[in-house]
Biotite code that builds the C-alpha atoms (Angstrom):
import biotite.structure as struc

atoms = struc.array([
    struc.Atom([-49.022, -30.802, 11.459], chain_id="A", res_id=1, res_name="UNK", atom_name="CA", element="C"),
    struc.Atom([-52.517, -31.316, 13.718], chain_id="A", res_id=2, res_name="UNK", atom_name="CA", element="C"),
    struc.Atom([-53.403, -34.948, 15.053], chain_id="A", res_id=3, res_name="UNK", atom_name="CA", element="C"),
    struc.Atom([-56.623, -35.846, 13.326], chain_id="A", res_id=4, res_name="UNK", atom_name="CA", element="C"),
    struc.Atom([-58.635, -37.208, 15.910], chain_id="A", res_id=5, res_name="UNK", atom_name="CA", element="C"),
    struc.Atom([-61.830, -39.961, 14.789], chain_id="A", res_id=6, res_name="UNK", atom_name="CA", element="C"),
    struc.Atom([-64.827, -40.342, 17.427], chain_id="A", res_id=7, res_name="UNK", atom_name="CA", element="C"),
    struc.Atom([-66.592, -43.870, 16.750], chain_id="A", res_id=8, res_name="UNK", atom_name="CA", element="C"),
    struc.Atom([-69.254, -45.471, 18.477], chain_id="A", res_id=9, res_name="UNK", atom_name="CA", element="C"),
    struc.Atom([-70.266, -49.284, 18.974], chain_id="A", res_id=10, res_name="UNK", atom_name="CA", element="C"),
    struc.Atom([-73.198, -50.546, 20.813], chain_id="A", res_id=11, res_name="UNK", atom_name="CA", element="C"),
    struc.Atom([-73.819, -47.642, 24.160], chain_id="A", res_id=12, res_name="UNK", atom_name="CA", element="C"),
    struc.Atom([-76.234, -45.125, 24.602], chain_id="A", res_id=13, res_name="UNK", atom_name="CA", element="C"),
    struc.Atom([-72.862, -42.815, 23.413], chain_id="A", res_id=14, res_name="UNK", atom_name="CA", element="C"),
    struc.Atom([-72.923, -40.769, 26.187], chain_id="A", res_id=15, res_name="UNK", atom_name="CA", element="C"),
    struc.Atom([-69.452, -40.474, 26.634], chain_id="A", res_id=16, res_name="UNK", atom_name="CA", element="C"),
    struc.Atom([-69.423, -38.972, 23.056], chain_id="A", res_id=17, res_name="UNK", atom_name="CA", element="C"),
    struc.Atom([-72.097, -37.044, 24.342], chain_id="A", res_id=18, res_name="UNK", atom_name="CA", element="C"),
    struc.Atom([-69.103, -35.600, 27.314], chain_id="A", res_id=19, res_name="UNK", atom_name="CA", element="C"),
    struc.Atom([-67.247, -34.816, 24.869], chain_id="A", res_id=20, res_name="UNK", atom_name="CA", element="C"),
    struc.Atom([-69.496, -32.190, 23.522], chain_id="A", res_id=21, res_name="UNK", atom_name="CA", element="C"),
    struc.Atom([-70.578, -31.131, 26.921], chain_id="A", res_id=22, res_name="UNK", atom_name="CA", element="C"),
    struc.Atom([-66.654, -29.456, 27.897], chain_id="A", res_id=23, res_name="UNK", atom_name="CA", element="C"),
    struc.Atom([-67.261, -26.446, 25.970], chain_id="A", res_id=24, res_name="UNK", atom_name="CA", element="C"),
    struc.Atom([-64.790, -24.177, 26.471], chain_id="A", res_id=25, res_name="UNK", atom_name="CA", element="C"),
    struc.Atom([-62.401, -26.578, 26.644], chain_id="A", res_id=26, res_name="UNK", atom_name="CA", element="C"),
    struc.Atom([-63.703, -28.467, 23.644], chain_id="A", res_id=27, res_name="UNK", atom_name="CA", element="C"),
    struc.Atom([-62.606, -25.173, 21.756], chain_id="A", res_id=28, res_name="UNK", atom_name="CA", element="C"),
    struc.Atom([-59.002, -24.663, 22.814], chain_id="A", res_id=29, res_name="UNK", atom_name="CA", element="C"),
    struc.Atom([-58.635, -28.103, 22.161], chain_id="A", res_id=30, res_name="UNK", atom_name="CA", element="C"),
    struc.Atom([-59.941, -27.627, 18.635], chain_id="A", res_id=31, res_name="UNK", atom_name="CA", element="C"),
    struc.Atom([-56.485, -25.048, 18.302], chain_id="A", res_id=32, res_name="UNK", atom_name="CA", element="C"),
    struc.Atom([-54.408, -28.162, 19.172], chain_id="A", res_id=33, res_name="UNK", atom_name="CA", element="C"),
    struc.Atom([-55.737, -31.649, 16.369], chain_id="A", res_id=34, res_name="UNK", atom_name="CA", element="C"),
    struc.Atom([-58.362, -31.441, 13.823], chain_id="A", res_id=35, res_name="UNK", atom_name="CA", element="C"),
    struc.Atom([-61.718, -34.115, 14.424], chain_id="A", res_id=36, res_name="UNK", atom_name="CA", element="C"),
    struc.Atom([-62.318, -35.131, 10.993], chain_id="A", res_id=37, res_name="UNK", atom_name="CA", element="C"),
    struc.Atom([-64.597, -37.882, 12.328], chain_id="A", res_id=38, res_name="UNK", atom_name="CA", element="C"),
    struc.Atom([-67.146, -37.653, 14.973], chain_id="A", res_id=39, res_name="UNK", atom_name="CA", element="C"),
    struc.Atom([-71.353, -38.615, 13.738], chain_id="A", res_id=40, res_name="UNK", atom_name="CA", element="C"),
    struc.Atom([-72.547, -37.223, 16.724], chain_id="A", res_id=41, res_name="UNK", atom_name="CA", element="C"),
    struc.Atom([-71.173, -33.257, 16.009], chain_id="A", res_id=42, res_name="UNK", atom_name="CA", element="C"),
    struc.Atom([-70.467, -33.563, 12.006], chain_id="A", res_id=43, res_name="UNK", atom_name="CA", element="C"),
    struc.Atom([-71.313, -34.599, 9.117], chain_id="A", res_id=44, res_name="UNK", atom_name="CA", element="C"),
    struc.Atom([-68.482, -34.237, 6.995], chain_id="A", res_id=45, res_name="UNK", atom_name="CA", element="C"),
    struc.Atom([-65.461, -37.136, 7.509], chain_id="A", res_id=46, res_name="UNK", atom_name="CA", element="C"),
    struc.Atom([-62.701, -38.852, 6.423], chain_id="A", res_id=47, res_name="UNK", atom_name="CA", element="C"),
    struc.Atom([-60.801, -41.848, 6.656], chain_id="A", res_id=48, res_name="UNK", atom_name="CA", element="C"),
    struc.Atom([-58.015, -40.114, 7.305], chain_id="A", res_id=49, res_name="UNK", atom_name="CA", element="C"),
    struc.Atom([-57.032, -39.922, 11.096], chain_id="A", res_id=50, res_name="UNK", atom_name="CA", element="C"),
    struc.Atom([-54.366, -40.889, 13.511], chain_id="A", res_id=51, res_name="UNK", atom_name="CA", element="C"),
    struc.Atom([-55.777, -41.168, 16.990], chain_id="A", res_id=52, res_name="UNK", atom_name="CA", element="C"),
    struc.Atom([-59.107, -43.596, 17.011], chain_id="A", res_id=53, res_name="UNK", atom_name="CA", element="C"),
    struc.Atom([-61.112, -42.548, 20.723], chain_id="A", res_id=54, res_name="UNK", atom_name="CA", element="C"),
    struc.Atom([-64.103, -45.847, 20.231], chain_id="A", res_id=55, res_name="UNK", atom_name="CA", element="C"),
    struc.Atom([-67.259, -45.623, 22.620], chain_id="A", res_id=56, res_name="UNK", atom_name="CA", element="C"),
    struc.Atom([-68.979, -49.091, 22.353], chain_id="A", res_id=57, res_name="UNK", atom_name="CA", element="C"),
    struc.Atom([-69.029, -52.598, 22.851], chain_id="A", res_id=58, res_name="UNK", atom_name="CA", element="C"),
    struc.Atom([-68.555, -55.443, 20.158], chain_id="A", res_id=59, res_name="UNK", atom_name="CA", element="C"),
    struc.Atom([-71.762, -57.097, 19.913], chain_id="A", res_id=60, res_name="UNK", atom_name="CA", element="C"),
    struc.Atom([-72.075, -58.128, 16.173], chain_id="A", res_id=61, res_name="UNK", atom_name="CA", element="C"),
    struc.Atom([-70.147, -59.337, 14.101], chain_id="A", res_id=62, res_name="UNK", atom_name="CA", element="C"),
    struc.Atom([-70.288, -56.538, 11.677], chain_id="A", res_id=63, res_name="UNK", atom_name="CA", element="C"),
    struc.Atom([-68.705, -54.869, 14.216], chain_id="A", res_id=64, res_name="UNK", atom_name="CA", element="C"),
    struc.Atom([-65.392, -56.768, 15.065], chain_id="A", res_id=65, res_name="UNK", atom_name="CA", element="C"),
    struc.Atom([-65.323, -56.334, 10.796], chain_id="A", res_id=66, res_name="UNK", atom_name="CA", element="C"),
    struc.Atom([-65.143, -52.462, 11.806], chain_id="A", res_id=67, res_name="UNK", atom_name="CA", element="C"),
    struc.Atom([-63.113, -52.312, 14.462], chain_id="A", res_id=68, res_name="UNK", atom_name="CA", element="C"),
    struc.Atom([-60.314, -54.230, 13.408], chain_id="A", res_id=69, res_name="UNK", atom_name="CA", element="C"),
    struc.Atom([-60.085, -52.073, 9.923], chain_id="A", res_id=70, res_name="UNK", atom_name="CA", element="C"),
    struc.Atom([-60.424, -48.825, 12.351], chain_id="A", res_id=71, res_name="UNK", atom_name="CA", element="C"),
    struc.Atom([-57.555, -50.199, 14.257], chain_id="A", res_id=72, res_name="UNK", atom_name="CA", element="C"),
    struc.Atom([-55.502, -50.651, 10.748], chain_id="A", res_id=73, res_name="UNK", atom_name="CA", element="C"),
    struc.Atom([-55.950, -47.253, 10.014], chain_id="A", res_id=74, res_name="UNK", atom_name="CA", element="C"),
    struc.Atom([-55.174, -45.716, 13.569], chain_id="A", res_id=75, res_name="UNK", atom_name="CA", element="C"),
    struc.Atom([-51.905, -45.042, 14.686], chain_id="A", res_id=76, res_name="UNK", atom_name="CA", element="C"),
    struc.Atom([-53.643, -44.761, 18.319], chain_id="A", res_id=77, res_name="UNK", atom_name="CA", element="C"),
    struc.Atom([-56.759, -46.660, 19.851], chain_id="A", res_id=78, res_name="UNK", atom_name="CA", element="C"),
    struc.Atom([-58.115, -45.626, 22.711], chain_id="A", res_id=79, res_name="UNK", atom_name="CA", element="C"),
    struc.Atom([-60.642, -46.856, 24.462], chain_id="A", res_id=80, res_name="UNK", atom_name="CA", element="C"),
    struc.Atom([-63.134, -44.557, 25.916], chain_id="A", res_id=81, res_name="UNK", atom_name="CA", element="C"),
    struc.Atom([-66.084, -45.170, 28.194], chain_id="A", res_id=82, res_name="UNK", atom_name="CA", element="C"),
    struc.Atom([-66.681, -48.181, 30.000], chain_id="A", res_id=83, res_name="UNK", atom_name="CA", element="C"),
    struc.Atom([-68.625, -50.108, 27.548], chain_id="A", res_id=84, res_name="UNK", atom_name="CA", element="C"),
    struc.Atom([-65.686, -50.234, 25.381], chain_id="A", res_id=85, res_name="UNK", atom_name="CA", element="C"),
    struc.Atom([-63.174, -50.371, 28.818], chain_id="A", res_id=86, res_name="UNK", atom_name="CA", element="C"),
    struc.Atom([-65.051, -53.968, 30.000], chain_id="A", res_id=87, res_name="UNK", atom_name="CA", element="C"),
    struc.Atom([-67.997, -54.883, 27.659], chain_id="A", res_id=88, res_name="UNK", atom_name="CA", element="C"),
    struc.Atom([-70.127, -52.822, 30.364], chain_id="A", res_id=89, res_name="UNK", atom_name="CA", element="C"),
    struc.Atom([-73.978, -52.845, 30.999], chain_id="A", res_id=90, res_name="UNK", atom_name="CA", element="C"),
    struc.Atom([-74.249, -54.860, 27.227], chain_id="A", res_id=91, res_name="UNK", atom_name="CA", element="C"),
    struc.Atom([-72.200, -57.868, 28.697], chain_id="A", res_id=92, res_name="UNK", atom_name="CA", element="C"),
    struc.Atom([-75.757, -58.779, 30.738], chain_id="A", res_id=93, res_name="UNK", atom_name="CA", element="C"),
    struc.Atom([-76.961, -60.310, 28.036], chain_id="A", res_id=94, res_name="UNK", atom_name="CA", element="C"),
    struc.Atom([-73.789, -62.323, 27.509], chain_id="A", res_id=95, res_name="UNK", atom_name="CA", element="C"),
    struc.Atom([-75.990, -63.886, 30.787], chain_id="A", res_id=96, res_name="UNK", atom_name="CA", element="C"),
    struc.Atom([-78.850, -65.292, 28.102], chain_id="A", res_id=97, res_name="UNK", atom_name="CA", element="C"),
    struc.Atom([-78.324, -67.369, 25.300], chain_id="A", res_id=98, res_name="UNK", atom_name="CA", element="C"),
    struc.Atom([-78.276, -64.960, 22.267], chain_id="A", res_id=99, res_name="UNK", atom_name="CA", element="C"),
    struc.Atom([-81.403, -66.059, 20.675], chain_id="A", res_id=100, res_name="UNK", atom_name="CA", element="C"),
    struc.Atom([-83.163, -65.631, 24.349], chain_id="A", res_id=101, res_name="UNK", atom_name="CA", element="C"),
    struc.Atom([-81.513, -62.081, 23.604], chain_id="A", res_id=102, res_name="UNK", atom_name="CA", element="C"),
    struc.Atom([-83.133, -61.527, 19.904], chain_id="A", res_id=103, res_name="UNK", atom_name="CA", element="C"),
    struc.Atom([-86.559, -62.683, 21.613], chain_id="A", res_id=104, res_name="UNK", atom_name="CA", element="C"),
    struc.Atom([-87.250, -61.451, 24.526], chain_id="A", res_id=105, res_name="UNK", atom_name="CA", element="C"),
    struc.Atom([-85.513, -57.494, 22.030], chain_id="A", res_id=106, res_name="UNK", atom_name="CA", element="C"),
    struc.Atom([-87.411, -58.398, 18.692], chain_id="A", res_id=107, res_name="UNK", atom_name="CA", element="C"),
    struc.Atom([-90.310, -61.039, 19.498], chain_id="A", res_id=108, res_name="UNK", atom_name="CA", element="C"),
    struc.Atom([-91.374, -62.397, 16.183], chain_id="A", res_id=109, res_name="UNK", atom_name="CA", element="C"),
    struc.Atom([-89.242, -60.040, 14.054], chain_id="A", res_id=110, res_name="UNK", atom_name="CA", element="C"),
    struc.Atom([-86.139, -61.642, 16.116], chain_id="A", res_id=111, res_name="UNK", atom_name="CA", element="C"),
    struc.Atom([-85.060, -63.817, 12.588], chain_id="A", res_id=112, res_name="UNK", atom_name="CA", element="C"),
    struc.Atom([-83.659, -60.456, 10.784], chain_id="A", res_id=113, res_name="UNK", atom_name="CA", element="C"),
    struc.Atom([-81.484, -59.267, 13.160], chain_id="A", res_id=114, res_name="UNK", atom_name="CA", element="C"),
    struc.Atom([-77.917, -61.218, 14.696], chain_id="A", res_id=115, res_name="UNK", atom_name="CA", element="C"),
    struc.Atom([-75.786, -60.724, 17.952], chain_id="A", res_id=116, res_name="UNK", atom_name="CA", element="C"),
    struc.Atom([-72.491, -61.798, 19.460], chain_id="A", res_id=117, res_name="UNK", atom_name="CA", element="C"),
    struc.Atom([-71.763, -61.814, 23.195], chain_id="A", res_id=118, res_name="UNK", atom_name="CA", element="C"),
    struc.Atom([-70.974, -58.647, 24.258], chain_id="A", res_id=119, res_name="UNK", atom_name="CA", element="C"),
    struc.Atom([-67.040, -58.035, 24.477], chain_id="A", res_id=120, res_name="UNK", atom_name="CA", element="C"),
    struc.Atom([-65.356, -55.064, 25.223], chain_id="A", res_id=121, res_name="UNK", atom_name="CA", element="C"),
    struc.Atom([-63.180, -53.601, 22.533], chain_id="A", res_id=122, res_name="UNK", atom_name="CA", element="C"),
    struc.Atom([-60.053, -55.553, 24.211], chain_id="A", res_id=123, res_name="UNK", atom_name="CA", element="C"),
    struc.Atom([-60.962, -58.721, 23.401], chain_id="A", res_id=124, res_name="UNK", atom_name="CA", element="C"),
    struc.Atom([-60.765, -57.948, 19.292], chain_id="A", res_id=125, res_name="UNK", atom_name="CA", element="C"),
    struc.Atom([-57.758, -55.506, 18.527], chain_id="A", res_id=126, res_name="UNK", atom_name="CA", element="C"),
    struc.Atom([-55.423, -54.144, 20.710], chain_id="A", res_id=127, res_name="UNK", atom_name="CA", element="C"),
    struc.Atom([-56.011, -50.940, 22.892], chain_id="A", res_id=128, res_name="UNK", atom_name="CA", element="C"),
    struc.Atom([-53.240, -48.544, 24.047], chain_id="A", res_id=129, res_name="UNK", atom_name="CA", element="C"),
    struc.Atom([-55.288, -46.175, 26.109], chain_id="A", res_id=130, res_name="UNK", atom_name="CA", element="C"),
    struc.Atom([-58.581, -46.335, 28.080], chain_id="A", res_id=131, res_name="UNK", atom_name="CA", element="C"),
    struc.Atom([-60.725, -44.283, 29.449], chain_id="A", res_id=132, res_name="UNK", atom_name="CA", element="C"),
    struc.Atom([-63.123, -46.382, 31.844], chain_id="A", res_id=133, res_name="UNK", atom_name="CA", element="C"),
    struc.Atom([-66.819, -44.687, 33.364], chain_id="A", res_id=134, res_name="UNK", atom_name="CA", element="C"),
    struc.Atom([-69.726, -44.433, 32.738], chain_id="A", res_id=135, res_name="UNK", atom_name="CA", element="C"),
    struc.Atom([-69.691, -41.938, 31.222], chain_id="A", res_id=136, res_name="UNK", atom_name="CA", element="C"),
    struc.Atom([-65.722, -41.172, 31.335], chain_id="A", res_id=137, res_name="UNK", atom_name="CA", element="C"),
    struc.Atom([-64.078, -38.604, 33.059], chain_id="A", res_id=138, res_name="UNK", atom_name="CA", element="C"),
    struc.Atom([-63.339, -34.978, 31.687], chain_id="A", res_id=139, res_name="UNK", atom_name="CA", element="C"),
    struc.Atom([-60.319, -34.817, 33.267], chain_id="A", res_id=140, res_name="UNK", atom_name="CA", element="C"),
    struc.Atom([-58.804, -37.729, 32.257], chain_id="A", res_id=141, res_name="UNK", atom_name="CA", element="C"),
    struc.Atom([-59.546, -37.257, 28.922], chain_id="A", res_id=142, res_name="UNK", atom_name="CA", element="C"),
    struc.Atom([-58.082, -34.165, 28.983], chain_id="A", res_id=143, res_name="UNK", atom_name="CA", element="C"),
    struc.Atom([-55.296, -34.723, 30.598], chain_id="A", res_id=144, res_name="UNK", atom_name="CA", element="C"),
    struc.Atom([-54.896, -38.267, 28.063], chain_id="A", res_id=145, res_name="UNK", atom_name="CA", element="C"),
    struc.Atom([-55.176, -35.692, 25.440], chain_id="A", res_id=146, res_name="UNK", atom_name="CA", element="C"),
    struc.Atom([-52.559, -33.581, 26.141], chain_id="A", res_id=147, res_name="UNK", atom_name="CA", element="C"),
    struc.Atom([-50.165, -36.529, 27.197], chain_id="A", res_id=148, res_name="UNK", atom_name="CA", element="C"),
    struc.Atom([-50.408, -37.614, 23.886], chain_id="A", res_id=149, res_name="UNK", atom_name="CA", element="C"),
    struc.Atom([-50.054, -34.389, 21.934], chain_id="A", res_id=150, res_name="UNK", atom_name="CA", element="C"),
    struc.Atom([-46.810, -33.879, 23.822], chain_id="A", res_id=151, res_name="UNK", atom_name="CA", element="C"),
    struc.Atom([-45.318, -37.435, 23.434], chain_id="A", res_id=152, res_name="UNK", atom_name="CA", element="C"),
    struc.Atom([-45.630, -38.693, 26.469], chain_id="A", res_id=153, res_name="UNK", atom_name="CA", element="C"),
    struc.Atom([-47.557, -41.396, 28.992], chain_id="A", res_id=154, res_name="UNK", atom_name="CA", element="C"),
    struc.Atom([-50.558, -41.556, 30.629], chain_id="A", res_id=155, res_name="UNK", atom_name="CA", element="C"),
    struc.Atom([-51.541, -43.114, 33.379], chain_id="A", res_id=156, res_name="UNK", atom_name="CA", element="C"),
    struc.Atom([-54.912, -43.948, 34.989], chain_id="A", res_id=157, res_name="UNK", atom_name="CA", element="C"),
    struc.Atom([-54.684, -44.373, 39.474], chain_id="A", res_id=158, res_name="UNK", atom_name="CA", element="C"),
    struc.Atom([-54.420, -47.504, 40.704], chain_id="A", res_id=159, res_name="UNK", atom_name="CA", element="C"),
    struc.Atom([-56.226, -46.818, 43.526], chain_id="A", res_id=160, res_name="UNK", atom_name="CA", element="C"),
    struc.Atom([-59.543, -47.495, 44.914], chain_id="A", res_id=161, res_name="UNK", atom_name="CA", element="C"),
    struc.Atom([-62.367, -45.324, 44.783], chain_id="A", res_id=162, res_name="UNK", atom_name="CA", element="C"),
    struc.Atom([-62.456, -45.337, 48.671], chain_id="A", res_id=163, res_name="UNK", atom_name="CA", element="C"),
    struc.Atom([-59.307, -42.960, 49.311], chain_id="A", res_id=164, res_name="UNK", atom_name="CA", element="C"),
    struc.Atom([-61.431, -40.460, 46.533], chain_id="A", res_id=165, res_name="UNK", atom_name="CA", element="C"),
    struc.Atom([-64.177, -40.829, 49.552], chain_id="A", res_id=166, res_name="UNK", atom_name="CA", element="C"),
    struc.Atom([-62.200, -40.566, 52.704], chain_id="A", res_id=167, res_name="UNK", atom_name="CA", element="C"),
    struc.Atom([-60.406, -37.697, 50.747], chain_id="A", res_id=168, res_name="UNK", atom_name="CA", element="C"),
    struc.Atom([-64.344, -35.968, 50.083], chain_id="A", res_id=169, res_name="UNK", atom_name="CA", element="C"),
    struc.Atom([-65.148, -36.881, 53.359], chain_id="A", res_id=170, res_name="UNK", atom_name="CA", element="C"),
    struc.Atom([-67.529, -39.468, 52.839], chain_id="A", res_id=171, res_name="UNK", atom_name="CA", element="C"),
    struc.Atom([-69.740, -41.435, 55.069], chain_id="A", res_id=172, res_name="UNK", atom_name="CA", element="C"),
    struc.Atom([-68.786, -45.466, 54.216], chain_id="A", res_id=173, res_name="UNK", atom_name="CA", element="C"),
    struc.Atom([-71.817, -46.277, 52.551], chain_id="A", res_id=174, res_name="UNK", atom_name="CA", element="C"),
    struc.Atom([-71.091, -49.934, 53.843], chain_id="A", res_id=175, res_name="UNK", atom_name="CA", element="C"),
    struc.Atom([-71.812, -48.075, 57.662], chain_id="A", res_id=176, res_name="UNK", atom_name="CA", element="C"),
    struc.Atom([-75.597, -47.004, 56.258], chain_id="A", res_id=177, res_name="UNK", atom_name="CA", element="C"),
    struc.Atom([-76.184, -50.360, 55.390], chain_id="A", res_id=178, res_name="UNK", atom_name="CA", element="C"),
    struc.Atom([-75.877, -50.887, 51.517], chain_id="A", res_id=179, res_name="UNK", atom_name="CA", element="C"),
    struc.Atom([-73.173, -52.568, 49.126], chain_id="A", res_id=180, res_name="UNK", atom_name="CA", element="C"),
    struc.Atom([-70.647, -50.569, 47.651], chain_id="A", res_id=181, res_name="UNK", atom_name="CA", element="C"),
    struc.Atom([-68.054, -51.458, 45.063], chain_id="A", res_id=182, res_name="UNK", atom_name="CA", element="C"),
    struc.Atom([-66.049, -48.871, 45.728], chain_id="A", res_id=183, res_name="UNK", atom_name="CA", element="C"),
    struc.Atom([-62.741, -51.037, 47.841], chain_id="A", res_id=184, res_name="UNK", atom_name="CA", element="C"),
    struc.Atom([-61.997, -52.607, 45.166], chain_id="A", res_id=185, res_name="UNK", atom_name="CA", element="C"),
    struc.Atom([-63.154, -50.318, 41.641], chain_id="A", res_id=186, res_name="UNK", atom_name="CA", element="C"),
    struc.Atom([-60.345, -47.772, 39.927], chain_id="A", res_id=187, res_name="UNK", atom_name="CA", element="C"),
    struc.Atom([-60.309, -44.497, 41.638], chain_id="A", res_id=188, res_name="UNK", atom_name="CA", element="C"),
    struc.Atom([-60.355, -41.642, 38.846], chain_id="A", res_id=189, res_name="UNK", atom_name="CA", element="C"),
    struc.Atom([-64.227, -40.063, 39.406], chain_id="A", res_id=190, res_name="UNK", atom_name="CA", element="C"),
    struc.Atom([-63.461, -38.609, 42.189], chain_id="A", res_id=191, res_name="UNK", atom_name="CA", element="C"),
    struc.Atom([-65.884, -41.207, 44.340], chain_id="A", res_id=192, res_name="UNK", atom_name="CA", element="C"),
    struc.Atom([-69.212, -38.802, 42.330], chain_id="A", res_id=193, res_name="UNK", atom_name="CA", element="C"),
    struc.Atom([-71.840, -41.448, 43.443], chain_id="A", res_id=194, res_name="UNK", atom_name="CA", element="C"),
    struc.Atom([-71.028, -41.676, 46.766], chain_id="A", res_id=195, res_name="UNK", atom_name="CA", element="C"),
    struc.Atom([-70.786, -37.836, 47.199], chain_id="A", res_id=196, res_name="UNK", atom_name="CA", element="C"),
    struc.Atom([-74.114, -37.963, 45.491], chain_id="A", res_id=197, res_name="UNK", atom_name="CA", element="C"),
    struc.Atom([-75.217, -39.980, 48.255], chain_id="A", res_id=198, res_name="UNK", atom_name="CA", element="C"),
    struc.Atom([-76.027, -43.308, 46.133], chain_id="A", res_id=199, res_name="UNK", atom_name="CA", element="C"),
    struc.Atom([-72.557, -46.185, 45.991], chain_id="A", res_id=200, res_name="UNK", atom_name="CA", element="C"),
    struc.Atom([-70.340, -47.022, 44.401], chain_id="A", res_id=201, res_name="UNK", atom_name="CA", element="C"),
    struc.Atom([-71.147, -49.436, 41.118], chain_id="A", res_id=202, res_name="UNK", atom_name="CA", element="C"),
    struc.Atom([-67.866, -50.342, 40.052], chain_id="A", res_id=203, res_name="UNK", atom_name="CA", element="C"),
    struc.Atom([-68.422, -49.107, 35.978], chain_id="A", res_id=204, res_name="UNK", atom_name="CA", element="C"),
    struc.Atom([-64.529, -47.475, 35.868], chain_id="A", res_id=205, res_name="UNK", atom_name="CA", element="C"),
    struc.Atom([-62.776, -51.515, 36.918], chain_id="A", res_id=206, res_name="UNK", atom_name="CA", element="C"),
    struc.Atom([-61.160, -53.114, 38.939], chain_id="A", res_id=207, res_name="UNK", atom_name="CA", element="C"),
    struc.Atom([-58.284, -51.553, 40.139], chain_id="A", res_id=208, res_name="UNK", atom_name="CA", element="C"),
    struc.Atom([-54.622, -54.275, 39.786], chain_id="A", res_id=209, res_name="UNK", atom_name="CA", element="C"),
    struc.Atom([-54.687, -56.449, 42.180], chain_id="A", res_id=210, res_name="UNK", atom_name="CA", element="C"),
    struc.Atom([-57.935, -55.750, 44.227], chain_id="A", res_id=211, res_name="UNK", atom_name="CA", element="C"),
    struc.Atom([-57.975, -56.703, 48.282], chain_id="A", res_id=212, res_name="UNK", atom_name="CA", element="C"),
    struc.Atom([-60.997, -59.559, 48.133], chain_id="A", res_id=213, res_name="UNK", atom_name="CA", element="C"),
    struc.Atom([-59.592, -60.620, 51.424], chain_id="A", res_id=214, res_name="UNK", atom_name="CA", element="C"),
    struc.Atom([-59.766, -57.007, 52.629], chain_id="A", res_id=215, res_name="UNK", atom_name="CA", element="C"),
    struc.Atom([-63.413, -56.763, 50.239], chain_id="A", res_id=216, res_name="UNK", atom_name="CA", element="C"),
    struc.Atom([-64.091, -60.524, 52.002], chain_id="A", res_id=217, res_name="UNK", atom_name="CA", element="C"),
    struc.Atom([-63.936, -59.114, 55.913], chain_id="A", res_id=218, res_name="UNK", atom_name="CA", element="C"),
    struc.Atom([-65.903, -55.885, 54.816], chain_id="A", res_id=219, res_name="UNK", atom_name="CA", element="C"),
    struc.Atom([-68.180, -57.602, 53.713], chain_id="A", res_id=220, res_name="UNK", atom_name="CA", element="C"),
    struc.Atom([-68.694, -60.285, 56.589], chain_id="A", res_id=221, res_name="UNK", atom_name="CA", element="C"),
    struc.Atom([-68.544, -57.358, 58.937], chain_id="A", res_id=222, res_name="UNK", atom_name="CA", element="C"),
    struc.Atom([-71.670, -56.029, 56.857], chain_id="A", res_id=223, res_name="UNK", atom_name="CA", element="C"),
    struc.Atom([-73.490, -59.585, 56.721], chain_id="A", res_id=224, res_name="UNK", atom_name="CA", element="C"),
    struc.Atom([-73.003, -59.531, 53.004], chain_id="A", res_id=225, res_name="UNK", atom_name="CA", element="C"),
    struc.Atom([-72.013, -62.666, 50.931], chain_id="A", res_id=226, res_name="UNK", atom_name="CA", element="C"),
    struc.Atom([-69.356, -63.115, 47.737], chain_id="A", res_id=227, res_name="UNK", atom_name="CA", element="C"),
    struc.Atom([-72.589, -63.530, 46.019], chain_id="A", res_id=228, res_name="UNK", atom_name="CA", element="C"),
    struc.Atom([-73.765, -60.208, 47.184], chain_id="A", res_id=229, res_name="UNK", atom_name="CA", element="C"),
    struc.Atom([-71.021, -58.326, 45.985], chain_id="A", res_id=230, res_name="UNK", atom_name="CA", element="C"),
    struc.Atom([-70.997, -60.663, 42.420], chain_id="A", res_id=231, res_name="UNK", atom_name="CA", element="C"),
    struc.Atom([-74.003, -59.738, 41.417], chain_id="A", res_id=232, res_name="UNK", atom_name="CA", element="C"),
    struc.Atom([-73.369, -55.964, 42.035], chain_id="A", res_id=233, res_name="UNK", atom_name="CA", element="C"),
    struc.Atom([-70.582, -56.266, 39.796], chain_id="A", res_id=234, res_name="UNK", atom_name="CA", element="C"),
    struc.Atom([-72.073, -58.421, 36.929], chain_id="A", res_id=235, res_name="UNK", atom_name="CA", element="C"),
    struc.Atom([-73.358, -54.817, 36.567], chain_id="A", res_id=236, res_name="UNK", atom_name="CA", element="C"),
    struc.Atom([-70.873, -53.475, 34.931], chain_id="A", res_id=237, res_name="UNK", atom_name="CA", element="C"),
    struc.Atom([-68.582, -55.800, 34.805], chain_id="A", res_id=238, res_name="UNK", atom_name="CA", element="C"),
    struc.Atom([-69.991, -58.713, 33.331], chain_id="A", res_id=239, res_name="UNK", atom_name="CA", element="C"),
    struc.Atom([-67.447, -59.695, 30.799], chain_id="A", res_id=240, res_name="UNK", atom_name="CA", element="C"),
    struc.Atom([-65.013, -60.996, 33.194], chain_id="A", res_id=241, res_name="UNK", atom_name="CA", element="C"),
    struc.Atom([-67.770, -63.025, 34.709], chain_id="A", res_id=242, res_name="UNK", atom_name="CA", element="C"),
    struc.Atom([-68.864, -64.903, 32.016], chain_id="A", res_id=243, res_name="UNK", atom_name="CA", element="C"),
    struc.Atom([-64.932, -64.984, 29.793], chain_id="A", res_id=244, res_name="UNK", atom_name="CA", element="C"),
    struc.Atom([-63.179, -66.463, 33.191], chain_id="A", res_id=245, res_name="UNK", atom_name="CA", element="C"),
])
């Protein structure tokens, strides 16, 4: 029998789920190998009988905690899909204020009707089997992971910095342009798409394992930047790491 897959959304823009729908031909081929039984953005029918769960979004409510635990109990394999699910993502910017302040800013006089808790990645609540980082997650990594699961193999993420992919793409270093970049300590796998497009690395894929912090500091000093400058940039997607320490 074909494995049954469910996609579940928590707090996010749901862009990673939209990215799955953008697969077009690849999605058609995927449907020959698996049954998608729960996917709110794509179908009205839903089933709680699934083997693999893809989670899009951070956990930001008590109800979200209960729901992700229920999904984890059912799923044989649970995958955090996208930066919000893997790292907490941009949602964690609210963790630098009190929850009362956040509710007041967003809902004003109606704040007392709502509740919120500090944002956190999925693995802060339940065990995660695999990660698909990125904002949005990378299509090639998604396909590779699904194929590996179908073949009962392990899929591994790159463990080298975005700088490697930047050099392969022939990009001029962002630091040489007088800008700040998180590429030296951010996990590759995105093919340096932001830098190649004329921007800089925002660190949406999280840190590589054992990042070379000393090397990053040397780069910052060379270009007249401080550790505070780079930490402020890291907060954009990686704020949970800062707050949880």
